[in-house]
All heavy atoms as a GROMACS GRO file, in nm:
protein
  622
    1MET      N    1   7.360  18.838   5.917
    1MET     CA    2   7.350  18.794   6.054
    1MET      C    3   7.229  18.702   6.068
    1MET      O    4   7.121  18.733   6.020
    1MET     CB    5   7.337  18.915   6.146
    1MET     CG    6   7.307  18.874   6.285
    1MET     SD    7   7.320  18.992   6.419
    1MET     CE    8   7.262  19.144   6.364
    2LYS      N    9   7.247  18.589   6.135
    2LYS     CA   10   7.139  18.495   6.159
    2LYS      C   11   7.060  18.537   6.282
    2LYS      O   12   7.117  18.581   6.381
    2LYS     CB   13   7.194  18.355   6.186
    2LYS     CG   14   7.219  18.273   6.065
    2LYS     CD   15   7.260  18.137   6.111
    2LYS     CE   16   7.228  18.032   6.010
    2LYS     NZ   17   7.272  17.902   6.051
    3THR      N   18   6.931  18.519   6.274
    3THR     CA   19   6.848  18.544   6.392
    3THR      C   20   6.782  18.414   6.432
    3THR      O   21   6.743  18.334   6.347
    3THR     CB   22   6.739  18.650   6.363
    3THR    OG1   23   6.657  18.604   6.257
    3THR    CG2   24   6.801  18.784   6.328
    4SER      N   25   6.772  18.393   6.558
    4SER     CA   26   6.707  18.272   6.607
    4SER      C   27   6.561  18.304   6.637
    4SER      O   28   6.526  18.418   6.667
    4SER     CB   29   6.776  18.221   6.733
    4SER     OG   30   6.771  18.318   6.834
    5PRO      N   31   6.476  18.205   6.626
    5PRO     CA   32   6.335  18.229   6.656
    5PRO      C   33   6.319  18.269   6.803
    5PRO      O   34   6.393  18.222   6.890
    5PRO     CB   35   6.266  18.097   6.626
    5PRO     CG   36   6.374  17.996   6.616
    5PRO     CD   37   6.502  18.068   6.589
    6ARG      N   38   6.224  18.355   6.828
    6ARG     CA   39   6.199  18.399   6.966
    6ARG      C   40   6.140  18.284   7.046
    6ARG      O   41   6.057  18.210   6.997
    6ARG     CB   42   6.103  18.516   6.967
    6ARG     CG   43   6.164  18.643   6.915
    6ARG     CD   44   6.069  18.755   6.932
    6ARG     NE   45   6.059  18.785   7.074
    6ARG     CZ   46   6.033  18.905   7.122
    6ARG    NH1   47   6.013  19.004   7.041
    6ARG    NH2   48   6.024  18.925   7.251
    7THR      N   49   6.186  18.271   7.167
    7THR     CA   50   6.127  18.170   7.255
    7THR      C   51   6.016  18.234   7.334
    7THR      O   52   6.024  18.350   7.373
    7THR     CB   53   6.233  18.111   7.350
    7THR    OG1   54   6.290  18.216   7.425
    7THR    CG2   55   6.339  18.035   7.275
    8THR      N   56   5.912  18.160   7.356
    8THR     CA   57   5.797  18.209   7.433
    8THR      C   58   5.790  18.134   7.564
    8THR      O   59   5.863  18.038   7.588
    8THR     CB   60   5.667  18.186   7.354
    8THR    OG1   61   5.647  18.044   7.339
    8THR    CG2   62   5.670  18.252   7.217
    9LEU      N   63   5.700  18.178   7.651
    9LEU     CA   64   5.682  18.109   7.778
    9LEU      C   65   5.635  17.966   7.758
    9LEU      O   66   5.662  17.880   7.840
    9LEU     CB   67   5.583  18.185   7.867
    9LEU     CG   68   5.636  18.313   7.928
    9LEU    CD1   69   5.527  18.379   8.013
    9LEU    CD2   70   5.759  18.288   8.013
   10GLN      N   71   5.568  17.939   7.646
   10GLN     CA   72   5.526  17.802   7.618
   10GLN      C   73   5.648  17.714   7.592
   10GLN      O   74   5.647  17.596   7.625
   10GLN     CB   75   5.434  17.797   7.497
   10GLN     CG   76   5.295  17.848   7.526
   10GLN     CD   77   5.208  17.842   7.403
   10GLN    OE1   78   5.256  17.857   7.291
   10GLN    NE2   79   5.079  17.821   7.423
   11ASP      N   80   5.752  17.770   7.532
   11ASP     CA   81   5.874  17.696   7.505
   11ASP      C   82   5.954  17.672   7.632
   11ASP      O   83   6.035  17.580   7.639
   11ASP     CB   84   5.962  17.770   7.404
   11ASP     CG   85   5.895  17.786   7.269
   11ASP    OD1   86   5.809  17.702   7.235
   11ASP    OD2   87   5.927  17.883   7.200
   12GLN      N   88   5.935  17.758   7.731
   12GLN     CA   89   6.007  17.750   7.858
   12GLN      C   90   5.906  17.748   7.972
   12GLN      O   91   5.874  17.851   8.031
   12GLN     CB   92   6.101  17.869   7.874
   12GLN     CG   93   6.204  17.877   7.766
   12GLN     CD   94   6.286  18.004   7.777
   12GLN    OE1   95   6.256  18.093   7.853
   12GLN    NE2   96   6.392  18.010   7.700
   13PRO      N   97   5.850  17.631   8.004
   13PRO     CA   98   5.741  17.624   8.100
   13PRO      C   99   5.776  17.675   8.240
   13PRO      O  100   5.688  17.713   8.315
   13PRO     CB  101   5.704  17.476   8.103
   13PRO     CG  102   5.825  17.406   8.051
   13PRO     CD  103   5.892  17.500   7.956
   14HIS      N  104   5.902  17.678   8.275
   14HIS     CA  105   5.940  17.723   8.409
   14HIS      C  106   6.001  17.863   8.410
   14HIS      O  107   6.060  17.904   8.508
   14HIS     CB  108   6.039  17.624   8.472
   14HIS     CG  109   5.979  17.490   8.496
   14HIS    ND1  110   5.883  17.466   8.591
   14HIS    CD2  111   5.999  17.371   8.434
   14HIS    CE1  112   5.848  17.339   8.588
   14HIS    NE2  113   5.917  17.279   8.493
   15ALA      N  114   5.983  17.937   8.302
   15ALA     CA  115   6.044  18.069   8.291
   15ALA      C  116   5.998  18.164   8.402
   15ALA      O  117   6.076  18.244   8.452
   15ALA     CB  118   6.015  18.130   8.155
   16ALA      N  119   5.874  18.154   8.443
   16ALA     CA  120   5.821  18.241   8.548
   16ALA      C  121   5.813  18.170   8.682
   16ALA      O  122   5.752  18.220   8.776
   16ALA     CB  123   5.684  18.294   8.507
   17ASP      N  124   5.872  18.053   8.691
   17ASP     CA  125   5.866  17.970   8.811
   17ASP      C  126   5.979  18.006   8.907
   17ASP      O  127   6.074  18.074   8.871
   17ASP     CB  128   5.874  17.822   8.772
   17ASP     CG  129   5.803  17.731   8.869
   17ASP    OD1  130   5.769  17.775   8.980
   17ASP    OD2  131   5.782  17.615   8.833
   18GLU      N  132   5.967  17.956   9.030
   18GLU     CA  133   6.068  17.982   9.132
   18GLU      C  134   6.140  17.853   9.168
   18GLU      O  135   6.077  17.748   9.183
   18GLU     CB  136   5.998  18.036   9.258
   18GLU     CG  137   6.088  18.063   9.373
   18GLU     CD  138   6.012  18.107   9.497
   18GLU    OE1  139   5.891  18.129   9.491
   18GLU    OE2  140   6.077  18.117   9.602
   19LEU      N  141   6.272  17.860   9.180
   19LEU     CA  142   6.350  17.746   9.226
   19LEU      C  143   6.346  17.741   9.378
   19LEU      O  144   6.351  17.844   9.445
   19LEU     CB  145   6.496  17.758   9.182
   19LEU     CG  146   6.528  17.718   9.040
   19LEU    CD1  147   6.674  17.747   9.009
   19LEU    CD2  148   6.499  17.572   9.018
   20MET      N  149   6.336  17.620   9.430
   20MET     CA  150   6.332  17.601   9.575
   20MET      C  151   6.444  17.507   9.616
   20MET      O  152   6.476  17.412   9.545
   20MET     CB  153   6.198  17.540   9.617
   20MET     CG  154   6.079  17.626   9.585
   20MET     SD  155   5.924  17.544   9.633
   20MET     CE  156   5.935  17.555   9.812
   21SER      N  157   6.501  17.533   9.732
   21SER     CA  158   6.600  17.442   9.789
   21SER      C  159   6.528  17.329   9.860
   21SER      O  160   6.406  17.335   9.883
   21SER     CB  161   6.689  17.517   9.888
   21SER     OG  162   6.613  17.553  10.003
   22ILE      N  163   6.603  17.228   9.899
   22ILE     CA  164   6.544  17.115   9.970
   22ILE      C  165   6.487  17.161  10.105
   22ILE      O  166   6.383  17.113  10.148
   22ILE     CB  167   6.646  17.000   9.984
   22ILE    CG1  168   6.576  16.870  10.019
   22ILE    CG2  169   6.756  17.034  10.081
   22ILE    CD1  170   6.661  16.747  10.001
   23ALA      N  171   6.552  17.258  10.169
   23ALA     CA  172   6.502  17.310  10.297
   23ALA      C  173   6.370  17.386  10.277
   23ALA      O  174   6.280  17.376  10.361
   23ALA     CB  175   6.607  17.401  10.360
   24GLU      N  176   6.358  17.458  10.167
   24GLU     CA  177   6.234  17.531  10.138
   24GLU      C  178   6.120  17.434  10.108
   24GLU      O  179   6.005  17.457  10.150
   24GLU     CB  180   6.254  17.628  10.023
   24GLU     CG  181   6.344  17.743  10.058
   24GLU     CD  182   6.386  17.826   9.938
   24GLU    OE1  183   6.408  17.767   9.828
   24GLU    OE2  184   6.399  17.948   9.955
   25VAL      N  185   6.150  17.326  10.037
   25VAL     CA  186   6.048  17.224  10.010
   25VAL      C  187   6.004  17.160  10.141
   25VAL      O  188   5.884  17.144  10.166
   25VAL     CB  189   6.099  17.118   9.910
   25VAL    CG1  190   6.001  17.003   9.897
   25VAL    CG2  191   6.127  17.180   9.775
   26ALA      N  192   6.098  17.127  10.226
   26ALA     CA  193   6.066  17.066  10.355
   26ALA      C  194   5.978  17.159  10.437
   26ALA      O  195   5.881  17.114  10.500
   26ALA     CB  196   6.193  17.032  10.430
   27ALA      N  197   6.009  17.288  10.437
   27ALA     CA  198   5.929  17.385  10.512
   27ALA      C  199   5.788  17.395  10.454
   27ALA      O  200   5.690  17.402  10.529
   27ALA     CB  201   5.997  17.521  10.511
   28LEU      N  202   5.776  17.396  10.322
   28LEU     CA  203   5.646  17.405  10.257
   28LEU      C  204   5.559  17.283  10.290
   28LEU      O  205   5.441  17.296  10.320
   28LEU     CB  206   5.662  17.419  10.106
   28LEU     CG  207   5.533  17.426  10.024
   28LEU    CD1  208   5.458  17.554  10.054
   28LEU    CD2  209   5.564  17.416   9.876
   29VAL      N  210   5.621  17.164  10.284
   29VAL     CA  211   5.547  17.040  10.308
   29VAL      C  212   5.536  17.010  10.458
   29VAL      O  213   5.458  16.926  10.500
   29VAL     CB  214   5.615  16.924  10.232
   29VAL    CG1  215   5.541  16.793  10.249
   29VAL    CG2  216   5.624  16.956  10.083
   30ARG      N  217   5.616  17.082  10.538
   30ARG     CA  218   5.618  17.067  10.685
   30ARG      C  219   5.665  16.929  10.729
   30ARG      O  220   5.599  16.861  10.809
   30ARG     CB  221   5.482  17.102  10.745
   30ARG     CG  222   5.447  17.246  10.721
   30ARG     CD  223   5.319  17.285  10.784
   30ARG     NE  224   5.290  17.423  10.751
   30ARG     CZ  225   5.204  17.498  10.814
   30ARG    NH1  226   5.136  17.448  10.916
   30ARG    NH2  227   5.182  17.622  10.777
   31VAL      N  228   5.776  16.890  10.671
   31VAL     CA  229   5.843  16.766  10.711
   31VAL      C  230   5.992  16.797  10.728
   31VAL      O  231   6.039  16.899  10.678
   31VAL     CB  232   5.826  16.653  10.605
   31VAL    CG1  233   5.680  16.615  10.588
   31VAL    CG2  234   5.888  16.691  10.472
   32PRO      N  235   6.066  16.712  10.798
   32PRO     CA  236   6.211  16.734  10.809
   32PRO      C  237   6.281  16.723  10.673
   32PRO      O  238   6.235  16.653  10.583
   32PRO     CB  239   6.258  16.621  10.901
   32PRO     CG  240   6.135  16.576  10.974
   32PRO     CD  241   6.021  16.599  10.879
   33VAL      N  242   6.393  16.792  10.660
   33VAL     CA  243   6.473  16.786  10.538
   33VAL      C  244   6.511  16.641  10.507
   33VAL      O  245   6.510  16.599  10.391
   33VAL     CB  246   6.599  16.875  10.551
   33VAL    CG1  247   6.695  16.852  10.436
   33VAL    CG2  248   6.560  17.022  10.559
   34ALA      N  249   6.542  16.565  10.610
   34ALA     CA  250   6.579  16.424  10.589
   34ALA      C  251   6.467  16.346  10.521
   34ALA      O  252   6.494  16.255  10.442
   34ALA     CB  253   6.615  16.359  10.722
   35THR      N  254   6.343  16.380  10.548
   35THR     CA  255   6.230  16.312  10.485
   35THR      C  256   6.226  16.342  10.336
   35THR      O  257   6.206  16.252  10.253
   35THR     CB  258   6.097  16.353  10.550
   35THR    OG1  259   6.102  16.316  10.689
   35THR    CG2  260   5.978  16.286  10.483
   36VAL      N  261   6.249  16.468  10.298
   36VAL     CA  262   6.252  16.504  10.155
   36VAL      C  263   6.368  16.432  10.086
   36VAL      O  264   6.352  16.382   9.975
   36VAL     CB  265   6.262  16.657  10.137
   36VAL    CG1  266   6.265  16.693   9.989
   36VAL    CG2  267   6.145  16.727  10.205
   37ARG      N  268   6.482  16.424  10.153
   37ARG     CA  269   6.596  16.350  10.096
   37ARG      C  270   6.561  16.202  10.076
   37ARG      O  271   6.596  16.141   9.975
   37ARG     CB  272   6.718  16.362  10.186
   37ARG     CG  273   6.786  16.494  10.177
   37ARG     CD  274   6.922  16.490  10.246
   37ARG     NE  275   6.982  16.620  10.243
   37ARG     CZ  276   7.007  16.695  10.349
   37ARG    NH1  277   6.979  16.649  10.469
   37ARG    NH2  278   7.061  16.814  10.336
   38TYR      N  279   6.492  16.144  10.175
   38TYR     CA  280   6.453  16.004  10.166
   38TYR      C  281   6.355  15.983  10.051
   38TYR      O  282   6.367  15.887   9.974
   38TYR     CB  283   6.395  15.958  10.299
   38TYR     CG  284   6.361  15.811  10.304
   38TYR    CD1  285   6.461  15.715  10.287
   38TYR    CD2  286   6.231  15.768  10.324
   38TYR    CE1  287   6.431  15.579  10.292
   38TYR    CE2  288   6.200  15.633  10.329
   38TYR     CZ  289   6.300  15.540  10.313
   38TYR     OH  290   6.270  15.406  10.317
   39TRP      N  291   6.258  16.073  10.038
   39TRP     CA  292   6.163  16.063   9.926
   39TRP      C  293   6.238  16.070   9.794
   39TRP      O  294   6.204  15.999   9.701
   39TRP     CB  295   6.061  16.176   9.932
   39TRP     CG  296   5.960  16.166  10.042
   39TRP    CD1  297   5.925  16.055  10.114
   39TRP    CD2  298   5.879  16.272  10.091
   39TRP    NE1  299   5.828  16.086  10.205
   39TRP    CE2  300   5.798  16.218  10.193
   39TRP    CE3  301   5.869  16.407  10.060
   39TRP    CZ2  302   5.706  16.296  10.263
   39TRP    CZ3  303   5.777  16.484  10.130
   39TRP    CH2  304   5.697  16.428  10.229
   40ARG      N  305   6.338  16.156   9.786
   40ARG     CA  306   6.417  16.168   9.663
   40ARG      C  307   6.490  16.037   9.636
   40ARG      O  308   6.496  15.989   9.522
   40ARG     CB  309   6.514  16.285   9.674
   40ARG     CG  310   6.598  16.306   9.551
   40ARG     CD  311   6.671  16.439   9.556
   40ARG     NE  312   6.781  16.444   9.464
   40ARG     CZ  313   6.770  16.462   9.333
   40ARG    NH1  314   6.651  16.475   9.280
   40ARG    NH2  315   6.876  16.465   9.255
   41HIS      N  316   6.547  15.979   9.740
   41HIS     CA  317   6.618  15.851   9.728
   41HIS      C  318   6.522  15.741   9.677
   41HIS      O  319   6.560  15.662   9.590
   41HIS     CB  320   6.677  15.812   9.864
   41HIS     CG  321   6.730  15.673   9.870
   41HIS    ND1  322   6.849  15.636   9.811
   41HIS    CD2  323   6.680  15.561   9.927
   41HIS    CE1  324   6.870  15.507   9.832
   41HIS    NE2  325   6.769  15.459   9.902
   42LEU      N  326   6.401  15.738   9.728
   42LEU     CA  327   6.302  15.638   9.687
   42LEU      C  328   6.239  15.670   9.552
   42LEU      O  329   6.182  15.581   9.488
   42LEU     CB  330   6.190  15.629   9.791
   42LEU     CG  331   6.226  15.575   9.928
   42LEU    CD1  332   6.104  15.579  10.019
   42LEU    CD2  333   6.281  15.434   9.919
   43GLY      N  334   6.248  15.796   9.510
   43GLY     CA  335   6.184  15.837   9.386
   43GLY      C  336   6.035  15.861   9.402
   43GLY      O  337   5.960  15.858   9.304
   44THR      N  338   5.991  15.888   9.525
   44THR     CA  339   5.848  15.907   9.551
   44THR      C  340   5.811  16.052   9.578
   44THR      O  341   5.693  16.084   9.582
   44THR     CB  342   5.803  15.822   9.671
   44THR    OG1  343   5.877  15.862   9.786
   44THR    CG2  344   5.823  15.675   9.645
   45GLY      N  345   5.908  16.138   9.598
   45GLY     CA  346   5.880  16.277   9.631
   45GLY      C  347   5.865  16.364   9.507
   45GLY      O  348   5.860  16.314   9.395
   46PRO      N  349   5.860  16.494   9.529
   46PRO     CA  350   5.852  16.585   9.414
   46PRO      C  351   5.977  16.575   9.328
   46PRO      O  352   6.085  16.541   9.377
   46PRO     CB  353   5.840  16.724   9.478
   46PRO     CG  354   5.880  16.708   9.620
   46PRO     CD  355   5.864  16.565   9.657
   47LEU      N  356   5.962  16.604   9.201
   47LEU     CA  357   6.071  16.595   9.106
   47LEU      C  358   6.175  16.704   9.133
   47LEU      O  359   6.143  16.822   9.132
   47LEU     CB  360   6.017  16.609   8.963
   47LEU     CG  361   6.119  16.599   8.851
   47LEU    CD1  362   6.184  16.460   8.852
   47LEU    CD2  363   6.051  16.623   8.718
   48GLY      N  364   6.296  16.662   9.161
   48GLY     CA  365   6.405  16.755   9.186
   48GLY      C  366   6.518  16.728   9.088
   48GLY      O  367   6.520  16.626   9.019
   49PHE      N  368   6.613  16.819   9.083
   49PHE     CA  369   6.725  16.804   8.992
   49PHE      C  370   6.847  16.875   9.051
   49PHE      O  371   6.833  16.960   9.139
   49PHE     CB  372   6.692  16.860   8.853
   49PHE     CG  373   6.649  17.003   8.854
   49PHE    CD1  374   6.739  17.105   8.829
   49PHE    CD2  375   6.517  17.036   8.881
   49PHE    CE1  376   6.700  17.238   8.830
   49PHE    CE2  377   6.476  17.169   8.882
   49PHE     CZ  378   6.568  17.270   8.857
   50ARG      N  379   6.962  16.838   9.003
   50ARG     CA  380   7.087  16.896   9.052
   50ARG      C  381   7.124  17.021   8.974
   50ARG      O  382   7.114  17.024   8.852
   50ARG     CB  383   7.201  16.796   9.043
   50ARG     CG  384   7.193  16.688   9.147
   50ARG     CD  385   7.332  16.629   9.170
   50ARG     NE  386   7.339  16.555   9.293
   50ARG     CZ  387   7.350  16.607   9.415
   50ARG    NH1  388   7.354  16.735   9.431
   50ARG    NH2  389   7.358  16.530   9.521
   51VAL      N  390   7.169  17.120   9.047
   51VAL     CA  391   7.232  17.239   8.991
   51VAL      C  392   7.366  17.246   9.062
   51VAL      O  393   7.373  17.284   9.179
   51VAL     CB  394   7.149  17.367   9.016
   51VAL    CG1  395   7.223  17.489   8.964
   51VAL    CG2  396   7.011  17.356   8.954
   52GLY      N  397   7.469  17.201   8.993
   52GLY     CA  398   7.598  17.188   9.060
   52GLY      C  399   7.589  17.080   9.166
   52GLY      O  400   7.550  16.968   9.138
   53ARG      N  401   7.621  17.116   9.288
   53ARG     CA  402   7.616  17.020   9.399
   53ARG      C  403   7.486  17.026   9.477
   53ARG      O  404   7.466  16.950   9.572
   53ARG     CB  405   7.734  17.045   9.493
   53ARG     CG  406   7.868  17.020   9.424
   53ARG     CD  407   7.983  17.056   9.512
   53ARG     NE  408   7.992  16.966   9.625
   53ARG     CZ  409   8.081  16.976   9.721
   53ARG    NH1  410   8.170  17.073   9.717
   53ARG    NH2  411   8.083  16.890   9.820
   54SER      N  412   7.398  17.117   9.440
   54SER     CA  413   7.273  17.138   9.512
   54SER      C  414   7.156  17.073   9.440
   54SER      O  415   7.155  17.065   9.318
   54SER     CB  416   7.245  17.287   9.528
   54SER     OG  417   7.351  17.352   9.591
   55VAL      N  418   7.056  17.033   9.516
   55VAL     CA  419   6.931  16.983   9.460
   55VAL      C  420   6.831  17.098   9.463
   55VAL      O  421   6.819  17.168   9.563
   55VAL     CB  422   6.877  16.863   9.540
   55VAL    CG1  423   6.742  16.819   9.486
   55VAL    CG2  424   6.975  16.747   9.536
   56ARG      N  425   6.762  17.116   9.352
   56ARG     CA  426   6.663  17.222   9.341
   56ARG      C  427   6.532  17.164   9.290
   56ARG      O  428   6.528  17.060   9.225
   56ARG     CB  429   6.710  17.334   9.246
   56ARG     CG  430   6.829  17.409   9.298
   56ARG     CD  431   6.791  17.494   9.418
   56ARG     NE  432   6.903  17.571   9.467
   56ARG     CZ  433   6.969  17.544   9.579
   56ARG    NH1  434   6.934  17.440   9.652
   56ARG    NH2  435   7.068  17.621   9.619
   57TYR      N  436   6.425  17.234   9.322
   57TYR     CA  437   6.290  17.194   9.283
   57TYR      C  438   6.219  17.316   9.224
   57TYR      O  439   6.237  17.427   9.273
   57TYR     CB  440   6.210  17.147   9.405
   57TYR     CG  441   6.269  17.027   9.474
   57TYR    CD1  442   6.372  17.041   9.567
   57TYR    CD2  443   6.221  16.900   9.449
   57TYR    CE1  444   6.427  16.931   9.631
   57TYR    CE2  445   6.275  16.789   9.513
   57TYR     CZ  446   6.377  16.805   9.604
   57TYR     OH  447   6.430  16.697   9.666
   58TRP      N  448   6.139  17.295   9.121
   58TRP     CA  449   6.052  17.401   9.071
   58TRP      C  450   5.931  17.407   9.162
   58TRP      O  451   5.871  17.303   9.193
   58TRP     CB  452   6.008  17.374   8.928
   58TRP     CG  453   6.116  17.386   8.826
   58TRP    CD1  454   6.168  17.285   8.751
   58TRP    CD2  455   6.186  17.505   8.787
   58TRP    NE1  456   6.266  17.334   8.669
   58TRP    CE2  457   6.279  17.469   8.688
   58TRP    CE3  458   6.178  17.640   8.826
   58TRP    CZ2  459   6.363  17.562   8.627
   58TRP    CZ3  460   6.262  17.732   8.766
   58TRP    CH2  461   6.353  17.692   8.668
   59ARG      N  462   5.895  17.525   9.207
   59ARG     CA  463   5.780  17.541   9.296
   59ARG      C  464   5.654  17.478   9.235
   59ARG      O  465   5.579  17.408   9.304
   59ARG     CB  466   5.755  17.687   9.328
   59ARG     CG  467   5.633  17.708   9.418
   59ARG     CD  468   5.611  17.853   9.454
   59ARG     NE  469   5.698  17.898   9.560
   59ARG     CZ  470   5.681  17.871   9.689
   59ARG    NH1  471   5.582  17.795   9.727
   59ARG    NH2  472   5.763  17.918   9.779
   60SER      N  473   5.630  17.499   9.106
   60SER     CA  474   5.510  17.443   9.042
   60SER      C  475   5.510  17.291   9.046
   60SER      O  476   5.404  17.229   9.060
   60SER     CB  477   5.497  17.493   8.899
   60SER     OG  478   5.606  17.449   8.820
   61GLU      N  479   5.628  17.229   9.035
   61GLU     CA  480   5.638  17.082   9.042
   61GLU      C  481   5.604  17.032   9.183
   61GLU      O  482   5.539  16.928   9.199
   61GLU     CB  483   5.777  17.034   9.001
   61GLU     CG  484   5.812  17.061   8.858
   61GLU     CD  485   5.739  16.969   8.760
   61GLU    OE1  486   5.691  16.862   8.801
   61GLU    OE2  487   5.731  17.007   8.642
   62VAL      N  488   5.649  17.105   9.284
   62VAL     CA  489   5.620  17.066   9.422
   62VAL      C  490   5.470  17.079   9.448
   62VAL      O  491   5.408  16.988   9.506
   62VAL     CB  492   5.701  17.152   9.523
   62VAL    CG1  493   5.661  17.120   9.666
   62VAL    CG2  494   5.850  17.130   9.503
   63ILE      N  495   5.409  17.189   9.404
   63ILE     CA  496   5.266  17.209   9.422
   63ILE      C  497   5.188  17.101   9.347
   63ILE      O  498   5.091  17.046   9.400
   63ILE     CB  499   5.223  17.350   9.375
   63ILE    CG1  500   5.295  17.459   9.457
   63ILE    CG2  501   5.072  17.367   9.380
   63ILE    CD1  502   5.270  17.454   9.606
   64HIS      N  503   5.231  17.068   9.226
   64HIS     CA  504   5.165  16.960   9.149
   64HIS      C  505   5.176  16.827   9.223
   64HIS      O  506   5.079  16.752   9.232
   64HIS     CB  507   5.228  16.950   9.010
   64HIS     CG  508   5.176  16.836   8.929
   64HIS    ND1  509   5.051  16.837   8.872
   64HIS    CD2  510   5.230  16.717   8.898
   64HIS    CE1  511   5.032  16.723   8.809
   64HIS    NE2  512   5.140  16.648   8.824
   65TRP      N  513   5.293  16.797   9.279
   65TRP     CA  514   5.313  16.673   9.353
   65TRP      C  515   5.221  16.669   9.476
   65TRP      O  516   5.158  16.566   9.503
   65TRP     CB  517   5.460  16.660   9.395
   65TRP     CG  518   5.488  16.539   9.477
   65TRP    CD1  519   5.506  16.411   9.433
   65TRP    CD2  520   5.499  16.533   9.620
   65TRP    NE1  521   5.528  16.326   9.540
   65TRP    CE2  522   5.524  16.400   9.655
   65TRP    CE3  523   5.491  16.629   9.720
   65TRP    CZ2  524   5.540  16.360   9.787
   65TRP    CZ3  525   5.507  16.590   9.851
   65TRP    CH2  526   5.532  16.456   9.884
   66LEU      N  527   5.211  16.781   9.547
   66LEU     CA  528   5.121  16.787   9.663
   66LEU      C  529   4.976  16.764   9.621
   66LEU      O  530   4.901  16.693   9.689
   66LEU     CB  531   5.134  16.922   9.733
   66LEU     CG  532   5.254  16.939   9.823
   66LEU    CD1  533   5.265  17.085   9.867
   66LEU    CD2  534   5.246  16.848   9.943
   67ASP      N  535   4.937  16.824   9.510
   67ASP     CA  536   4.802  16.806   9.459
   67ASP      C  537   4.775  16.659   9.427
   67ASP      O  538   4.670  16.606   9.461
   67ASP     CB  539   4.783  16.893   9.334
   67ASP     CG  540   4.639  16.892   9.286
   67ASP    OD1  541   4.548  16.909   9.369
   67ASP    OD2  542   4.619  16.874   9.164
   68GLU      N  543   4.872  16.594   9.362
   68GLU     CA  544   4.858  16.451   9.331
   68GLU      C  545   4.848  16.367   9.458
   68GLU      O  546   4.773  16.270   9.464
   68GLU     CB  547   4.973  16.402   9.244
   68GLU     CG  548   4.967  16.451   9.101
   68GLU     CD  549   4.843  16.399   9.029
   68GLU    OE1  550   4.818  16.278   9.036
   68GLU    OE2  551   4.774  16.480   8.968
   69GLN      N  552   4.925  16.404   9.560
   69GLN     CA  553   4.920  16.330   9.686
   69GLN      C  554   4.783  16.341   9.751
   69GLN      O  555   4.732  16.245   9.807
   69GLN     CB  556   5.026  16.383   9.784
   69GLN     CG  557   5.169  16.361   9.740
   69GLN     CD  558   5.198  16.214   9.714
   69GLN    OE1  559   5.187  16.131   9.802
   69GLN    NE2  560   5.236  16.183   9.592
   70SER      N  561   4.722  16.457   9.741
   70SER     CA  562   4.589  16.475   9.800
   70SER      C  563   4.480  16.404   9.720
   70SER      O  564   4.380  16.363   9.776
   70SER     CB  565   4.556  16.624   9.815
   70SER     OG  566   4.537  16.683   9.689
   71ARG      N  567   4.503  16.388   9.590
   71ARG     CA  568   4.405  16.319   9.505
   71ARG      C  569   4.416  16.168   9.515
   71ARG      O  570   4.317  16.097   9.500
   71ARG     CB  571   4.422  16.360   9.359
   71ARG     CG  572   4.384  16.502   9.330
   71ARG     CD  573   4.417  16.536   9.185
   71ARG     NE  574   4.412  16.676   9.163
   71ARG     CZ  575   4.303  16.739   9.116
   71ARG    NH1  576   4.195  16.670   9.088
   71ARG    NH2  577   4.306  16.869   9.097
   72HIS      N  578   4.537  16.118   9.537
   72HIS     CA  579   4.561  15.973   9.541
   72HIS      C  580   4.642  15.940   9.667
   72HIS      O  581   4.758  15.904   9.658
   72HIS     CB  582   4.638  15.927   9.418
   72HIS     CG  583   4.577  15.970   9.289
   72HIS    ND1  584   4.461  15.916   9.240
   72HIS    CD2  585   4.614  16.065   9.200
   72HIS    CE1  586   4.429  15.975   9.126
   72HIS    NE2  587   4.520  16.066   9.100
   73PRO      N  588   4.579  15.950   9.784
   73PRO     CA  589   4.655  15.924   9.907
   73PRO      C  590   4.702  15.780   9.916
   73PRO      O  591   4.636  15.688   9.868
   73PRO     CB  592   4.558  15.958  10.018
   73PRO     CG  593   4.423  15.951   9.955
   73PRO     CD  594   4.441  15.980   9.809
   74GLN      N  595   4.820  15.763   9.976
   74GLN     CA  596   4.875  15.629  10.000
   74GLN      C  597   4.800  15.566  10.117
   74GLN      O  598   4.770  15.633  10.215
   74GLN     CB  599   5.024  15.640  10.035
   74GLN     CG  600   5.107  15.707   9.930
   74GLN     CD  601   5.147  15.609   9.822
   74GLN    OE1  602   5.159  15.491   9.845
   74GLN    NE2  603   5.167  15.660   9.703
   75THR      N  604   4.772  15.439  10.106
   75THR     CA  605   4.709  15.370  10.218
   75THR      C  606   4.815  15.305  10.304
   75THR      O  607   4.918  15.260  10.253
   75THR     CB  608   4.611  15.262  10.168
   75THR    OG1  609   4.682  15.171  10.084
   75THR    CG2  610   4.496  15.324  10.091
   76GLY      N  611   4.792  15.303  10.433
   76GLY     CA  612   4.888  15.240  10.525
   76GLY      C  613   4.877  15.090  10.522
   76GLY      O  614   4.789  15.031  10.461
   77ASN      N  615   4.972  15.024  10.590
   77ASN     CA  616   4.971  14.876  10.594
   77ASN      C  617   4.862  14.824  10.679
   77ASN      O  618   4.825  14.846  10.778
   77ASN     CB  619   5.106  14.824  10.643
   77ASN     CG  620   5.214  14.852  10.540
   77ASN    OD1  621   5.185  14.882  10.424
   77ASN    ND2  622   5.337  14.843  10.583
   0.00000   0.00000   0.00000
């Protein structure tokens, strides 16, 4: 019988992470869902991905994106 090497949390960085829906991300960031969708369309929001027909976000990715936004704020026109 073949055995596969054990995977560790280092091999799976999101193993202990939480998946968030677009509505949960919007609530966390305190913006309308439409704004999160627009950011996704522009490619400027937190990194999301499809699971079937739904878009999901890793909580750690959203927190990292928020941290980056606070470190490098966008300037207005």
